N, C-alpha and C positions, 0 to 999 in steps of 0.2 A: 468528399475523401473517395481515394482509391478502393479497389473492391476489397485488396489484401492489405492489412493493417500492417504496420511493422514497428515493431517498438522495442525499446531499453529499460531495463529495470534495474536502480542501481542502489546498491546500500549489502546492509549484511545478509550474512548466511550463518541459520545458528541452529542450532539443537536446543530444542527444547526440553527439558528433563525434568519429567512427570514425577510423580509417589512411583507408579507405577512402569515404569519405562523410558525409554527418549523418542521423540520425533521431530524429522528435519523441519526446523522452519523457518521464522524470520519473514516480516511482513512482504518488504521487495522480490521475495522467492517465493512464500506462497501465493502473491498475485500474480507475479511471472509463470510459474507452473499454470493457474487456471485460465488467465490469457491464452496461452499455447493450448490448452484444452479447448477452448471455447475459437481455437481457428486463426488467433491473431500469429506473426512471426515473430517468434521472441529473441534476445539476447539479455544476458544477465553482469552485470560489473559486480564484482566484489572480490574478495579476498578470503583465503581461507590458508592455516598453519601447511606444516609438511609431517604433523602429526597424523597417527592413527585413526585418529578423526576424523580426519581430511579426507583420506583413503576411503574411509566410509560414506563422507558427503558425498564424493564425484563419483561411487558408485551407485547410490542412492538417487543421485540424481541424473543417471545414465540411466533410470528405468525410467523417466520421463522423455526421454530422447531429446532435453534440451543442449543447445549448444553452450559448451562449457569455456570458449577460446579467450572469451574477457575475464574468467574469474583465475586471479593474481594466485601466486603463492610467496608465504612469507617463513621464512626460515628461523624466525626469534620469536614472535609471537603465534599461542595455539588457535585451533577453529572456535568457532566461537560458540558458548552454550547459558541457556537460561534456563534458574530454577522456578519450576511455575508452580504455584497452589492452585487452589481449587477452593472456592469456598462450595455451600449446601448449595445456591442454584445454579453452580457451574461456572459462575465466572471468575476468571483466572487474575491471579498476582502475579509479577515478574521478579526476580532476582536478578539482574544479566550481570556478566564479567566483564571485568575493564583490568586492565587492554586488551585486547584480542586481534586475531589479523584483520579483521573489517575494518579495523579504526584507522588501519594503514594503507587506504587504496591509493595505488600511486597515477598520476595524469601519463597515461603512455599517447604513443599516436595512433594505434590501432583504437582505443576508447574513445578518442576526440574524434575519429573519422568514422566508429560505430553511430555515434551520435547526431553527427552532423547528417547521415544520412537515414538516420529513422524518421517513422510519420510523429514517434511519442516517445518524449524521456518521463519517465517516471521515477520518481526516489522519495523517500522518506524523512524523519527529521533525528533518529534513531543515529542514523549510519553518521552526521554532521556531530555527533558529541565531540571528536575528536579532532584536532587541527588539521590532520594530515588528508583524512577524506573529508573535511568540509571546504577545504580548499583546490581538492580532487572537483569538488562538487560545483565550485562555486566558477571553476574554470569552463566545466565542462556546457553548462547552462546555458551559457550566451549562445554556444554551438548548436544548440536543439533546435527545432522547427516549432515545438509544442510540447511546453515540459507541463505535466500534474506532478503536485505535492501532496502526498500523503501525511499529513499532520500526524503524529503519532506521539504525542507526550509521555514522556517513563522518566518519571521524578527517580533520582534528580540528573537526569541524562539531558537535557536542556536548559539554553536560555531562550525569554521569549524574544529577547530584542534580535536574533538569529531565525527564530521564526517567521517574525513578519519581516524581513528581508527576503527570506525564501519566498513566501507569500507576494513578493513584488515583483520576483522572477519569474513566478509558475503562471501559465496561461490559465487556468484550473487550479485549484485547491478542495481536498476534501478533510472533513474532519468529524467527530463525535460532537455531541450536543455540551456534554464537560468541556470540552477542548474550548468551543465555541465561547462559552460564558468564561475562560480562562483567559481568551485571545482578547473577547470585548472589552473584559474588566482594565486590563492591562494598556490598551489602548484608549481608556477612558469613553467608550462609546456608552454612553448616559439610556438607550432604549431598552425597554424591556420585551419588545417584541420582536421577533425571530427576524421576519422578514424586513423590520428598519433595520436590525443589525446588521444581515448581510448586506443590507441595499450601503449599508457607513461602510462596511469592510472592505464591499467591491468599491466602493470611490477609495478608500485610503489607501490599498493596494494596487490599485486599477486591476482587478481582474472581475472578467466578464462572469466566470463559473465556476459556482462553490456550491460542494454538497456538505449534507449535514444528518450524519446518520443518528434516530432517535431510539435504537435499542429497540425493545419490541412494538414501540409506535410506530416504525418505517425511516422514512427520513424525507428530507428536501432536498429541491434542487435549484440555485438558484441561477438564471440565465439570462445576460442580458436585461436587468431586470425585470427578468418576469420569475412571480415563485410557482414552484410545480411540486406535487407533495402526493407522498404514498402512504398509506397506511400500515402495511408490511403485512408478512402473510404467519398464522399461527406456527408453532413450532414447540416439537417437547425437546428443549434444551440437554443437550452431554454436555457438550462445553462451549466456551465463547472463541476459543484461539481458534486464530483464521477466519471469523466470518465476514469480520470488513473488509478483509482483504480480497473474497474472494466476492463481495458485493462491490466494492469499488473496480475491481475483475470484468464483473458483469455488466457493469455504467460504462465502462468507457467502452466494452465489445461491441454496445449496441448505439452507446452516443453516437458515433461517428459515421454510421449507416445512414444515409439520405433519407432511405425511408421508413425510419424511424422517429417518432416523436420524443420528447424529453420525458413525455409520461409513460410510453411504450419501453424505455432504455431503466425507468426508475423502478417499474414494476418487475422487470426482469431481473436484474441486481437486487431487490426485496428478496425476490423468490430463491434466488441463491444462495444470498446471507444466509437468509431462513434455515434452508436445507443442510447446509455447511455446519449451523449451530447447534442442527440434529445428530451431527453424525460426530465420532471422535477424530481430533486430528484436525489440523487445515486442510490438508490435499488428498480427502477423500475423493472419489472416483464420481462424478457426477455429470452424465450428458445432456444433450441441449434440450432431448427429447423431454427428460425427467424435468426440467427446470418448466417448461411449457405446459407440462402437465399439471406441475403445483402452482401454476400461475392461473390455471383453468379451473382450480378447487372454486 
């Protein structure tokens, strides 16, 4: 792929409301901001309300110098919020408000054109919970050159039939090990060995690239029939919010450079994910030099 990659991230922009304050978030935005920090030229397709929180959101995004041309406004629905609770280990659980502005992302000429011209189109499953945004996504996917599906199962905001359908429309899929188990069970894949599960999943969905994160045990990448793995990096977990998004951003930023092997890309992604888990919030500043330093440990 060419030297500078262009990508579009589609989906929710929201505020994670913690017991002690709130932080800008939403997996597609976290991913978008992290990819931009890694040198990928990014745009974001989403929708905000016209409330005070929307103004706060736009000025927060401005701090990252992200292009906001494709972020729509909604006069009727409020800007998205999620109530986050953390357990003793720092693992998060979420209560996601509904309906909110990002549930009604409209199809426009501008976002169709942007998707058609970008190298990569990255989307998650949460934004597909509502019919309006889901239909927009269905229209945009055939126009993309290379679609990456970030499976993000948040009960009760998904139907597994929709998830499988989106997997079939993507060229690359990322999920965690618990999500893999749920999808494999739904598709009645009998094998209990992950490599065999991914081989079956790849055949069923015609996806050549599948990545599975396994928490502190690292991650695996199934690419064109080959399985690559990395055992992860140690970190003292502060909170896991955004760690998976940064992992995927790290993977994408490295995977499409010809000089990198799948192992290189996986190691870079695991290092970045571990570093984000060791900091508060999803969008802490981390330089490429710091990631390489972590990899050298």
